[in-house]
C-alpha positions in Angstrom: -50.6 -18.8 -8.4 -48.2 -20.1 -11.2 -47.6 -16.4 -12.2 -46.8 -15.5 -8.5 -44.4 -18.4 -8.2 -42.8 -17.4 -11.4 -42.3 -13.8 -10.2 -40.9 -15.0 -6.9 -38.5 -17.4 -8.6 -37.4 -14.5 -11.0 -36.8 -12.2 -8.1 -34.8 -14.9 -6.1 -32.7 -15.5 -9.2 -31.9 -12.0 -9.7 -31.0 -11.6 -5.9 -28.8 -14.6 -6.2 -27.0 -13.2 -9.2 -26.6 -9.7 -7.6 -25.1 -11.3 -4.4 -22.7 -13.4 -6.4 -21.6 -10.4 -8.3 -20.8 -8.7 -5.0 -18.8 -11.6 -3.5 -15.1 -12.1 -4.7 -13.9 -15.6 -4.4 -10.4 -17.3 -4.9 -10.2 -19.6 -8.0 -8.1 -22.8 -8.2 -4.7 -20.9 -8.3 -5.9 -18.5 -5.7 -6.6 -21.2 -3.3 -3.2 -22.8 -4.2 -1.5 -19.5 -3.4 -3.7 -19.4 -0.2 -2.3 -22.7 0.9 1.4 -21.6 0.3 1.0 -18.8 2.7 -0.8 -20.7 5.4 1.9 -23.5 5.0 4.4 -20.9 5.9 2.9 -20.8 9.6 3.3 -17.2 10.2 1.9 -17.4 13.7 4.8 -19.4 14.8 7.6 -17.9 12.6 9.1 -14.5 11.8 8.2 -13.5 15.3 8.8 -9.9 16.8 11.8 -9.9 19.1 13.7 -12.7 17.7 16.6 -12.6 15.1 15.3 -14.9 12.4 16.7 -16.7 9.3 14.7 -14.7 6.6 13.9 -17.8 4.5 12.3 -20.0 7.2 11.4 -17.6 10.0 13.2 -19.5 12.6 15.2 -18.0 15.3 18.8 -18.3 14.6 20.6 -16.1 17.1 19.1 -15.7 20.6 21.9 -13.3 21.5 21.3 -10.8 18.6 20.9 -7.1 19.4 20.2 -5.9 16.0 17.5 -7.2 13.2 15.4 -8.8 16.1 12.2 -6.6 15.9 9.3 -7.3 13.5 10.1 -9.1 10.2 7.5 -8.0 7.7 10.0 -7.6 4.9 11.8 -10.9 5.7 8.4 -12.7 5.5 7.5 -11.2 2.1 11.0 -12.0 0.7 10.6 -15.6 1.9 7.1 -15.9 0.3 8.4 -14.6 -2.8 11.3 -17.0 -2.7 8.8 -19.9 -2.5 7.1 -18.8 -5.7 10.3 -18.3 -7.5 9.9 -14.5 -7.6 12.7 -12.1 -6.7 12.1 -9.0 -4.4 15.0 -7.1 -2.6 16.2 -9.4 0.1 19.3 -10.6 2.1 22.2 -10.6 1.4 21.6 -7.7 -1.1 20.1 -5.7 1.7 20.2 -6.4 5.5 17.0 -7.2 7.4 17.2 -3.8 9.2 14.9 -1.3 7.5 14.4 -3.7 4.6 10.7 -2.7 4.0 11.7 0.8 3.2 14.3 -0.4 0.8 11.8 -2.9 -0.8 9.4 0.2 -1.3 12.0 1.9 -3.4 13.2 -1.1 -5.2 9.7 -2.1 -6.3 9.4 1.4 -7.9 12.8 1.0 -9.7 13.7 -0.4 -13.1 14.9 -3.5 -11.2 11.4 -4.0 -9.7 9.9 -3.8 -13.2 12.5 -6.2 -14.8 11.7 -8.7 -12.1 7.9 -8.7 -13.1 6.5 -6.2 -10.5 3.7 -3.9 -11.8 2.2 -1.0 -9.6 -1.6 -1.2 -9.1 -4.0 1.9 -8.2 -3.0 2.4 -4.7 -6.8 2.8 -3.7 -8.3 0.0 -6.0 -8.7 -2.6 -3.4 -10.9 -4.7 -5.5 -8.3 -5.1 -8.2 -5.7 -6.0 -5.7 -7.9 -8.6 -4.2 -8.8 -9.9 -7.4 -5.3 -10.5 -8.6 -4.4 -12.5 -5.3 -7.6 -14.4 -5.7 -6.3 -15.4 -9.2 -3.0 -16.6 -7.8 -0.7 -13.5 -8.4 1.6 -12.3 -5.6 0.2 -8.8 -4.5 2.0 -6.8 -1.8 1.0 -3.6 -0.1 3.9 -1.6 1.0 4.6 1.7 3.1 7.8 3.7 3.4 8.4 5.4 6.6 9.2 9.1 6.1 11.9 8.8 8.8 14.7 6.7 7.1 15.8 5.5 10.5 12.3 4.0 11.3 10.8 0.9 9.8 8.1 0.9 7.1 5.7 -2.0 6.5 5.0 -4.5 3.7 2.5 -7.5 3.5 1.1 -9.9 1.1 -2.6 -9.8 0.1 -4.1 -13.0 1.2 -6.6 -14.9 -1.3 -10.0 -14.5 0.3 -13.6 -14.8 0.0 -15.0 -11.2 0.5 -17.7 -9.0 -0.3 -17.0 -5.8 -2.5 -18.6 -3.5 0.2 -16.0 -4.7 2.8 -13.2 -4.0 0.3 -14.4 -0.4 0.1 -14.6 -0.1 3.8 -11.5 -1.9 5.0 -9.4 -3.0 1.9 -8.4 -6.6 1.1 -7.4 -9.3 3.3 -3.6 -9.5 4.1 -1.0 -11.8 5.8 1.7 -10.1 7.7 4.6 -10.5 10.2 4.2 -7.6 12.6 4.1 -6.9 16.3 1.4 -9.6 16.3 1.7 -12.0 13.3 -1.7 -12.7 11.5 -2.7 -14.8 8.4 -6.0 -13.0 7.8 -6.4 -9.5 8.8 -8.0 -6.5 7.1 -5.7 -4.2 5.4 -7.2 -1.1 7.2 -6.5 -2.9 10.6 -2.9 -3.9 9.5 -1.9 -0.3 8.4 -3.9 1.6 11.1 -0.9 3.2 12.6 0.0 4.8 9.2 -3.4 5.5 7.7 -5.0 7.2 10.8 -7.9 9.1 9.4 -7.0 9.1 5.8 -9.1 6.7 3.7 -8.7 5.4 1.2 -5.0 5.2 2.1 -2.9 7.5 0.0 0.5 6.5 1.4 0.3 2.6 0.9 1.3 1.3 -2.6 0.3 -2.1 -4.2 2.2 -4.0 -6.6 1.5 -7.5 -8.1 4.0 -9.8 -9.9 3.2 -11.1 -13.3 4.4 -14.6 -12.4 1.5 -16.6 -10.9 1.8 -19.5 -8.4 2.3 -22.9 -10.2 
């Protein structure tokens, strides 16, 4: 009987260890970054259809006829600003088509000088791990039509199983047609990914400066 109990305990311990190995969790800095994102209140700011102050996400010109659609790039710029990180933003570039310009900038020497490093575009585990350790991680898509908007998001520090990462990518926070603070990457980029998975046309970058 003791032998059976010992074997069962050993198996349960092994199962628990294997499960913990498959589950990614934010550390203390990851939780701090998560709080920073949530405190930006994406559900009520940077709203589609409004002209907004890029730093606050609040409507600042009800009569505007330009720069009043989605604000993914303005939100990312604001999040970076709160972390003391630079990414291309107003006034260096207007809000219109800013995501496409940020994509190019992140690939440039200026992006590297400002601490941005590119990750393997299909290594979703590493992207989530960096975010879970308090690093700013962005995923960015450049529209092949220069007159149409691209998309850019932040990876949200989250508890997630590795199997889910392979199937849907990391969790992200975004300003879009409908803003969301915790949506799966595959869902957020479904219009551009289509049937191609893992996604080949979305790039990931992290910044070497962690949240304080």
